[in-house]
VEXDREN-2710 file (C-alpha; in Angstrom, 1 decimal):
% VEXDREN-2710
k/r/px/py/pz
1/MET/-11.7/24.1/92.1
2/ALA/-13.3/21.1/90.3
3/MET/-15.7/18.8/92.0
4/PHE/-14.6/15.2/92.8
5/THR/-17.4/12.8/93.2
6/GLN/-18.2/9.1/93.1
7/THR/-21.1/7.4/91.4
8/ILE/-21.8/4.4/93.6
9/ILE/-23.1/0.9/93.0
10/ARG/-23.3/-1.3/96.1
11/HIS/-24.9/-4.7/96.1
12/ASN/-25.1/-5.4/99.8
13/THR/-26.1/-2.2/101.6
14/ARG/-27.8/-1.3/104.8
15/LEU/-29.9/1.9/104.2
16/LEU/-31.0/4.0/107.1
17/LYS/-33.6/6.5/105.8
18/THR/-35.1/9.2/108.0
19/ARG/-38.6/10.4/107.0
20/THR/-39.8/13.5/108.7
21/LEU/-42.6/16.0/108.6
22/PRO/-41.8/19.7/107.9
23/SER/-43.7/20.6/111.0
24/PRO/-44.7/18.7/114.2
25/GLY/-47.5/16.2/113.8
26/LYS/-48.5/12.6/114.7
27/VAL/-46.2/9.6/114.2
28/LEU/-48.2/6.6/113.1
29/VAL/-45.6/3.8/113.5
30/LYS/-43.6/2.3/116.3
31/PRO/-40.1/0.6/116.6
32/GLY/-40.1/-2.9/115.1
33/ASP/-43.0/-2.2/112.7
34/THR/-42.5/-3.5/109.1
35/VAL/-43.5/-1.0/106.5
36/GLY/-43.9/-1.0/102.7
37/PRO/-43.1/1.9/100.4
38/THR/-46.7/3.3/100.6
39/ALA/-47.0/3.0/104.4
40/ILE/-47.8/6.4/106.1
41/ILE/-45.1/7.1/108.7
42/ALA/-46.5/10.4/110.0
43/LYS/-49.1/13.1/109.2
44/THR/-49.9/16.6/110.2
45/ASP/-52.7/19.1/109.6
46/TYR/-51.7/22.6/108.4
47/LEU/-53.2/25.7/107.0
48/ARG/-52.7/26.2/103.3
49/GLU/-50.7/29.3/102.6
50/SER/-52.0/32.2/100.4
51/PRO/-51.0/35.8/100.0
52/ARG/-52.8/38.5/102.0
53/VAL/-54.4/41.3/100.1
54/VAL/-54.7/44.8/101.7
55/ASP/-57.1/47.1/99.7
56/LEU/-56.0/50.7/100.4
57/ARG/-59.3/52.1/99.0
58/ALA/-61.4/50.0/101.3
59/GLU/-59.1/50.6/104.3
60/LEU/-59.1/54.4/103.8
61/ASN/-62.6/54.6/102.4
62/MET/-61.6/56.9/99.5
63/HIS/-60.7/56.8/95.9
64/ILE/-56.9/56.5/95.4
65/PRO/-55.5/57.4/91.9
66/PRO/-52.4/55.4/90.8
67/GLU/-50.1/58.4/91.1
68/LEU/-50.9/58.8/94.8
69/VAL/-50.1/55.2/95.9
70/ASP/-46.3/55.7/96.1
71/ALA/-46.6/58.7/98.3
72/MET/-48.8/56.8/100.7
73/LEU/-46.5/53.8/101.2
74/LEU/-44.5/53.4/104.3
75/LYS/-43.1/50.0/103.2
76/GLN/-41.8/48.8/99.9
77/PRO/-41.8/45.4/98.2
78/GLY/-39.3/43.1/100.0
79/ASP/-39.8/44.8/103.4
80/SER/-40.8/42.7/106.4
81/VAL/-43.9/43.8/108.4
82/ARG/-45.4/42.9/111.7
83/SER/-49.1/42.7/112.6
84/GLY/-50.4/46.2/113.5
85/GLU/-47.4/48.0/112.0
86/PRO/-48.3/51.0/109.7
87/ILE/-47.7/50.2/106.0
88/ALA/-49.4/53.2/104.4
89/SER/-50.7/56.6/105.6
90/PHE/-52.7/59.5/104.1
91/GLN/-53.0/63.1/105.4
92/ASP/-56.4/64.6/104.6
93/GLU/-57.2/68.3/103.9
94/LYS/-57.9/68.9/107.6
95/GLY/-54.5/67.8/108.6
96/GLY/-55.6/64.5/110.0
97/THR/-53.7/61.3/109.3
98/LYS/-55.2/58.0/108.4
99/GLN/-53.1/54.9/108.6
100/VAL/-53.3/51.4/107.2
101/LEU/-52.0/48.7/109.5
102/ALA/-50.5/45.4/108.5
103/PRO/-53.1/42.6/109.1
104/CYS/-50.4/40.0/109.7
105/ASP/-46.7/39.2/110.0
106/GLY/-45.0/38.7/106.7
107/THR/-43.2/40.2/103.7
108/ILE/-44.6/42.7/101.2
109/GLN/-44.4/41.0/97.8
110/TYR/-46.1/43.4/95.4
111/VAL/-47.9/46.8/95.3
112/SER/-50.5/47.4/92.6
113/LYS/-50.7/51.1/91.8
114/ILE/-53.7/50.6/89.5
115/ASP/-55.8/48.7/92.1
116/ALA/-54.2/50.4/95.1
117/ARG/-53.6/47.1/96.8
118/ILE/-50.7/45.6/98.8
119/ILE/-49.9/41.9/98.5
120/ILE/-48.3/40.4/101.7
121/ILE/-46.8/36.9/101.9
122/GLU/-47.9/35.9/105.4
123/ASP/-45.5/34.1/107.8
124/ALA/-46.7/30.5/108.2
125/ALA/-46.1/30.6/112.0
126/SER/-48.5/33.6/112.5
127/MET/-51.3/32.5/110.1
128/LYS/-54.8/32.6/111.5
129/PRO/-57.4/30.0/110.6
130/MET/-60.0/32.6/109.7
131/CYS/-60.5/36.2/108.7
132/VAL/-63.6/38.4/109.5
133/VAL/-64.3/41.0/106.8
134/PRO/-66.5/43.9/108.0
135/VAL/-68.3/44.2/104.6
136/SER/-71.2/46.5/105.8
137/GLN/-68.7/48.9/107.5
138/ILE/-66.5/49.1/104.4
139/LEU/-69.6/49.7/102.1
140/LYS/-71.1/52.1/104.7
141/SER/-74.4/50.2/104.4
142/ASN/-77.0/48.8/106.8
143/PRO/-76.0/45.2/107.8
144/ARG/-79.5/44.1/107.0
145/TRP/-78.7/44.7/103.3
146/LEU/-75.6/42.5/103.5
147/ARG/-77.0/39.5/101.5
148/ALA/-78.1/41.9/98.8
149/HIS/-74.6/43.3/98.5
150/VAL/-72.5/40.1/98.6
151/THR/-71.6/38.2/95.4
152/VAL/-70.7/34.9/97.1
153/LYS/-72.6/32.4/99.2
154/GLU/-71.8/30.3/102.2
155/GLY/-69.6/27.2/101.4
156/GLN/-68.1/28.9/98.3
157/TYR/-64.3/28.9/97.9
158/VAL/-62.8/32.3/97.1
159/ARG/-59.3/33.5/96.1
160/GLU/-57.5/36.4/97.6
161/GLY/-58.4/39.6/95.8
162/GLN/-61.7/38.2/94.6
163/ILE/-64.7/40.5/94.8
164/ILE/-67.1/39.3/97.6
165/ALA/-69.4/42.2/97.8
166/GLY/-70.3/45.6/96.2
167/TYR/-72.9/48.0/95.0
168/PRO/-73.0/50.9/92.6
169/GLU/-72.9/54.6/93.6
170/ALA/-73.7/57.7/91.6
171/ASP/-70.2/57.9/90.0
172/ASP/-68.4/54.8/91.3
173/PHE/-68.8/51.2/92.2
174/ARG/-67.9/50.3/95.7
175/VAL/-66.5/46.8/96.2
176/VAL/-65.0/44.6/98.9
177/TYR/-62.2/42.1/98.1
178/ALA/-61.4/38.8/99.9
179/PRO/-58.2/39.4/101.9
180/ILE/-57.3/35.7/101.9
181/SER/-58.2/32.5/100.1
182/GLY/-60.6/30.2/101.8
183/VAL/-64.2/29.1/102.2
184/ILE/-67.1/31.5/103.0
185/ALA/-68.1/30.2/106.4
186/ARG/-70.7/32.7/107.4
187/ILE/-72.6/35.8/106.1
188/CYS/-74.1/37.6/109.1
189/PRO/-76.8/40.2/108.4
190/ARG/-76.8/41.2/112.1
191/THR/-73.1/42.2/112.3
192/GLY/-72.6/42.9/108.6
193/ASN/-69.5/40.6/108.6
194/VAL/-68.4/37.9/106.2
195/THR/-66.2/35.2/107.7
196/ILE/-63.6/33.4/105.5
197/VAL/-62.0/30.2/106.8
198/ARG/-58.7/28.9/105.5
199/PRO/-59.1/25.2/104.6
200/MET/-57.0/22.7/106.6
201/GLU/-54.9/20.2/104.6
202/THR/-53.3/17.0/105.8
203/LEU/-49.7/16.3/104.9
204/LYS/-48.7/12.6/105.0
205/VAL/-45.2/11.2/104.8
206/ALA/-44.8/7.8/103.3
207/ALA/-42.0/5.3/103.9
208/HIS/-40.8/5.3/100.3
209/VAL/-38.7/2.2/100.9
210/ALA/-39.7/-1.1/102.4
211/GLY/-38.1/-1.9/105.7
212/ARG/-38.3/-2.0/109.5
213/ILE/-38.8/1.0/111.8
214/THR/-35.7/1.3/114.0
215/ASP/-36.2/4.6/115.7
216/ILE/-39.0/7.2/116.3
217/LEU/-38.5/11.0/116.1
218/PRO/-41.2/12.3/118.5
219/ASN/-43.9/14.3/116.6
220/MET/-41.7/14.4/113.5
221/GLY/-41.2/11.0/111.9
222/ALA/-39.1/7.8/112.0
223/VAL/-36.0/6.0/110.8
224/ILE/-36.4/3.1/108.4
225/GLU/-33.8/0.3/108.1
226/SER/-33.6/-1.6/104.8
227/PHE/-31.2/-3.9/103.1
228/GLY/-30.5/-4.2/99.4
229/CYS/-28.8/-2.8/96.3
230/TYR/-28.1/0.9/96.1
231/LEU/-27.1/2.8/93.0
232/GLU/-26.5/6.5/92.1
233/GLY/-27.2/8.1/88.8
234/ILE/-25.5/11.1/87.1
235/PHE/-28.6/13.3/86.6
236/GLY/-32.3/13.0/87.2
237/VAL/-35.6/14.8/86.9
238/GLY/-38.6/14.0/89.0
239/GLY/-39.2/13.1/92.6
240/GLU/-39.8/10.0/94.7
241/CYS/-41.6/7.0/93.4
242/HIS/-41.5/3.2/93.6
243/GLY/-42.5/0.3/91.4
244/VAL/-41.4/-3.0/90.0
245/LEU/-38.0/-2.7/88.3
246/TRP/-38.5/-3.9/84.7
247/VAL/-35.5/-4.3/82.3
248/MET/-36.8/-3.5/78.8
249/ALA/-33.6/-3.5/76.8
250/GLN/-31.7/-6.5/75.5
251/SER/-28.3/-4.9/76.0
252/PRO/-26.8/-1.8/77.7
253/ALA/-26.4/-0.2/74.2
254/ASP/-30.0/-0.6/73.1
255/VAL/-32.3/2.5/72.7
256/LEU/-35.9/2.0/73.8
257/ASP/-38.5/3.1/71.2
258/ALA/-42.2/3.4/71.2
259/GLY/-42.8/-0.1/69.7
260/ASP/-41.3/-1.6/72.9
261/ILE/-43.9/0.0/75.2
262/GLY/-47.3/-1.4/75.9
263/PRO/-49.9/-1.6/78.7
264/GLU/-47.7/-4.1/80.6
265/VAL/-45.5/-1.2/81.9
266/ASP/-48.3/0.1/84.2
267/GLY/-46.8/0.7/87.7
268/LYS/-43.3/-0.3/86.6
269/ILE/-39.9/1.5/86.7
270/LEU/-38.4/0.8/83.2
271/VAL/-34.7/0.2/82.6
272/ALA/-33.5/1.1/79.1
273/GLY/-30.0/0.6/77.8
274/ALA/-28.3/3.6/76.1
275/GLY/-31.5/5.7/76.2
276/ALA/-35.2/6.1/75.2
277/THR/-36.8/8.1/72.5
278/HIS/-39.3/10.8/73.3
279/GLU/-42.1/8.8/71.8
280/ALA/-41.2/5.8/74.0
281/MET/-41.2/7.9/77.2
282/GLU/-44.4/9.6/76.3
283/LYS/-46.1/6.2/75.7
284/ALA/-44.7/5.0/79.0
285/VAL/-46.3/7.9/80.8
286/TYR/-49.6/7.2/79.0
287/TYR/-49.6/3.6/80.1
288/GLY/-48.8/4.5/83.7
289/ALA/-45.1/3.7/84.1
290/LYS/-43.6/5.3/87.2
291/GLY/-40.2/6.2/85.8
292/ILE/-37.3/5.3/83.5
293/ILE/-33.6/4.6/84.1
294/ALA/-31.2/4.8/81.1
295/GLY/-27.6/5.5/80.4
296/GLY/-28.5/8.9/78.9
297/LEU/-31.5/10.8/77.6
298/ASN/-31.9/13.7/75.1
299/GLN/-32.2/17.1/76.8
300/LYS/-35.0/18.2/74.5
301/ASP/-37.0/15.1/75.3
302/VAL/-36.6/15.5/79.1
303/SER/-37.5/19.2/78.9
304/LYS/-40.7/18.4/76.9
305/LEU/-41.8/15.8/79.4
306/SER/-40.9/17.8/82.5
307/GLY/-41.8/21.2/81.3
308/GLN/-38.5/22.7/82.4
309/ASP/-35.2/23.5/81.0
310/LEU/-32.3/21.6/82.5
311/GLY/-29.3/23.1/84.3
312/HIS/-26.9/22.7/87.2
313/GLN/-29.1/23.7/90.1
314/VAL/-31.7/21.6/91.9
315/SER/-33.9/19.4/89.6
316/ARG/-36.8/18.3/91.8
317/ASN/-40.3/16.9/91.3
318/SER/-40.9/18.2/87.8
319/ARG/-44.4/17.6/86.6
320/VAL/-44.6/15.5/83.4
321/ARG/-46.8/17.1/80.8
322/ARG/-48.9/14.4/79.2
323/GLY/-49.5/14.7/75.5
324/SER/-46.5/16.9/74.9
325/GLY/-45.2/17.5/71.4
326/ARG/-43.0/15.3/69.3
327/SER/-39.2/15.5/69.5
328/SER/-36.7/15.6/66.8
329/GLY/-35.2/12.4/68.0
330/SER/-31.7/13.9/68.1
331/THR/-29.1/12.8/70.6
332/GLN/-27.3/16.1/71.3
333/GLY/-25.9/16.7/74.7
334/LEU/-27.7/18.3/77.7
335/ARG/-27.5/22.1/77.5
336/GLY/-29.8/24.5/79.2
337/THR/-30.6/26.9/81.9
338/GLN/-31.3/26.6/85.6
339/VAL/-33.8/24.1/87.0
340/PRO/-36.2/25.9/89.4
341/ASP/-37.7/24.0/92.3
342/SER/-41.3/23.0/91.8
343/ALA/-44.1/21.7/94.0
344/PRO/-44.0/18.0/94.9
345/ASN/-46.1/15.7/92.8
346/PRO/-46.0/11.9/91.9
347/GLY/-44.8/12.5/88.4
348/PHE/-42.7/10.5/86.0
349/THR/-39.1/10.2/87.2
350/MET/-36.2/10.1/84.7
351/ILE/-32.7/9.0/85.8
352/MET/-29.5/8.9/83.7
353/THR/-26.7/6.7/84.9
354/GLU/-23.9/8.0/82.5
355/GLY/-24.6/11.5/81.1
356/ALA/-26.0/13.4/78.2
357/GLY/-27.5/12.0/75.1
358/PHE/-27.8/8.3/74.3
359/MET/-24.9/6.6/76.1
360/PRO/-24.5/2.8/76.8
361/MET/-25.1/2.0/80.4
362/ASN/-22.0/1.0/82.3
363/PRO/-21.7/-2.8/82.9
364/GLY/-21.9/-2.5/86.7
365/ALA/-25.3/-0.8/86.7
366/TRP/-26.6/-3.0/83.9
367/ASN/-25.7/-6.2/85.6
368/ALA/-27.2/-4.9/88.9
369/PHE/-30.6/-4.1/87.2
370/ASN/-30.7/-7.4/85.5
371/GLN/-29.9/-9.2/88.7
372/HIS/-32.9/-7.5/90.4
373/HIS/-35.3/-7.6/87.5
374/GLY/-38.9/-7.9/88.8
375/LYS/-38.2/-6.7/92.3
376/VAL/-39.7/-3.6/94.0
377/ALA/-37.4/-0.5/93.6
378/SER/-37.6/3.0/95.2
379/ILE/-36.1/5.9/93.2
380/ASP/-35.6/9.6/93.6
381/GLY/-34.6/11.9/90.7
382/THR/-33.7/14.9/92.8
383/THR/-30.4/16.3/91.6
384/ARG/-28.0/19.1/92.7
385/LEU/-24.8/19.7/90.8
386/SER/-23.5/22.6/92.8
387/GLY/-22.5/23.1/96.4
388/ASP/-23.3/19.9/98.3
389/MET/-23.7/17.4/95.5
390/LEU/-26.9/15.5/95.5
391/ARG/-27.4/12.6/93.1
392/PRO/-30.5/10.7/91.9
393/TRP/-30.6/7.3/93.4
394/ILE/-32.1/3.8/93.1
395/PHE/-32.6/1.4/95.9
396/ILE/-33.8/-2.2/95.4
397/GLY/-34.6/-4.2/98.6
398/SER/-33.2/-7.7/98.2
399/VAL/-30.7/-8.6/101.0
400/PRO/-32.2/-10.5/104.0
401/ALA/-32.1/-8.5/107.2
402/GLY/-30.1/-11.3/108.9
403/SER/-27.1/-10.9/106.6
404/ILE/-24.2/-8.6/107.4
405/PRO/-24.0/-5.7/104.9
406/ASP/-20.8/-4.6/103.2
407/HIS/-21.7/-0.9/103.3
408/GLU/-24.0/1.5/105.1
409/ILE/-25.6/4.6/103.9
410/THR/-27.4/7.1/106.1
411/GLN/-30.1/9.2/104.5
412/THR/-31.9/12.2/106.1
413/GLY/-34.9/13.2/103.9
414/THR/-33.2/13.4/100.5
415/GLU/-29.8/14.4/101.9
416/PHE/-27.1/11.7/102.2
417/LYS/-24.4/11.6/104.8
418/LYS/-21.3/10.0/103.3
419/VAL/-17.6/9.9/104.0
420/VAL/-15.9/12.4/101.7
421/PRO/-12.2/11.8/101.1
422/ALA/-10.0/14.8/102.2
423/GLY/-7.1/16.4/100.4
424/LYS/-8.3/15.8/96.8
425/PRO/-5.6/16.8/94.3
426/GLY/-6.3/19.3/91.5
427/VAL/-7.4/18.4/88.0
428/GLN/-4.8/16.5/86.0
429/PRO/-4.4/16.0/82.3
430/GLY/-5.8/12.8/81.1
431/GLN/-8.7/12.7/83.6
432/ARG/-12.2/12.1/82.3
433/VAL/-14.5/14.9/83.3
434/ARG/-18.1/16.0/82.9
435/CYS/-19.2/19.6/82.4
436/VAL/-21.9/20.6/85.0
437/ARG/-22.8/24.1/83.8
438/GLN/-23.8/25.7/80.5
439/PRO/-22.8/26.1/77.7
440/TYR/-21.4/22.6/77.8
441/PHE/-23.7/21.2/80.5
442/GLY/-23.8/17.4/80.5
443/LEU/-21.0/16.8/78.0
444/TRP/-18.1/14.5/78.7
445/GLY/-14.4/14.8/77.7
446/ILE/-10.8/14.4/78.5
447/VAL/-8.6/17.1/80.2
448/GLU/-5.8/17.9/77.8
449/GLU/-4.2/20.9/79.6
450/VAL/-4.5/22.7/82.9
451/ILE/-4.2/26.4/81.9
452/PRO/-1.9/28.3/84.4
453/GLY/-3.3/31.4/86.1
454/ARG/-6.7/32.8/85.3
455/ILE/-8.0/33.5/81.8
456/PRO/-11.1/35.4/80.5
457/LEU/-14.0/33.0/79.6
458/GLU/-17.3/33.4/77.8
459/SER/-18.8/34.7/81.0
460/GLU/-16.3/37.6/80.8
461/GLY/-14.9/36.6/84.2
462/LEU/-11.3/35.7/85.0
463/MET/-11.2/32.1/86.2
464/GLU/-9.0/29.1/86.5
465/ALA/-9.6/26.9/83.5
466/VAL/-8.7/23.7/81.7
467/LYS/-8.7/22.6/78.1
468/VAL/-11.1/19.7/77.6
469/ARG/-11.4/17.6/74.5
470/LEU/-15.1/16.7/74.3
471/ASP/-16.2/13.3/73.1
472/ASP/-17.2/14.8/69.7
473/GLY/-13.6/16.0/69.2
474/THR/-14.2/19.7/70.0
475/LEU/-11.5/21.3/72.2
476/VAL/-13.0/23.8/74.6
477/GLU/-11.9/26.0/77.5
478/VAL/-13.9/25.3/80.6
479/ALA/-13.7/26.9/84.1
480/GLU/-12.3/24.4/86.5
481/ALA/-15.2/25.1/88.8
482/ASN/-17.6/24.0/86.1
483/ILE/-16.3/20.4/85.7
484/GLU/-16.7/17.3/87.7
485/VAL/-14.1/14.5/88.0
486/LEU/-16.0/11.3/88.3
487/GLU/-14.1/8.5/90.1
488/GLN/-14.5/4.8/89.6
489/TYR/-17.7/3.0/90.6
490/VAL/-17.6/1.5/94.0
END
């Protein structure tokens, strides 16, 4: 069935935001503390993950041709393994069996037949801080010659699979690979071992919104209470950021162009009207703007800046590619493929309040942004348009803590807990809807007919469908599950 959602504008809101670490650490605040968006709530030290490389030739001390690798494997890619479990074996001419044991708990990701190596993704819970590589034993050389055989030095950072030692033989070149990524901590000529230490990294969680600490989650984080104006967008790209809200357009129908952007946008979150050209957004990134909010944006422009095609899955923390190519300046609708998750980074966040292409911003959002022009805003472009809906949002702290809020929103991480009306009716003719999956992703229209039964669609599947008259006049058949009925702003 179709999705029924609300895009929300609330001027007097109490926001409870929970900020937590992914693993236990140290909480740095206490109840009653006042924090700003950049305040560090909690931090934890963790080992940086990296694949584990098992070199079959070194483990078995023999040359292994590519055609023999499959016969030796006891585990296949995708299989889970436990530390000490056999993952490969070889039976020699004398009938003896040699086994290769898994060095860690994890999942086999890939097997290279050419290099005779097994790549294991190690379980984070069982990761060890260091790895001792018996280089002289693998090379069958005297430990005193270790420094002559190693190709690295102490303090050097190495990647998994990198050659760290070796020497030529009569008809071969014997080498030793680094099984993990890390820093060469010690090269010991007495034992013939090379010790690799995984670097520790510190993960910090910032408040993101200004407010007061109301509760502490031991070893994990805290709950922040804030008061102000809360808005949701339709679609966003990028992660969390904050800055001064700066209205750049003169009306909700204006399109921001490059001539409107200058050095004064540094550190600001820009508010455009109906949209912004690619040149304008590229220039805003160059001058240090944190993000942009507009009625709509061109899919090609967003894809060029984020480096990703857009689709209905999770859009999160896309890295803005500075100096990307010029766009055609067209205003065609959002169409694309899936949006993969990406690593968090403080990139340029783009939020659309209305939909695809250049679309005038609705009066409610426009008035709210103008009312709070020049105030500090916190935004998050993370979007999910399938399953549990997740919208990009904007929060502008402005209401005094002593006043009584009209609404309350509880937020855990980036997931919101809201009251969802039960018993929603089906799609009805005349309703304004938005397509949330390709090939019409991001396009708006009016339902003209609910087709009875199930019909074959472009996906070659039989699905319940409706006829939608798109805003450009085209009449299309869309699966009911692929449309969203957007209710009035609240």
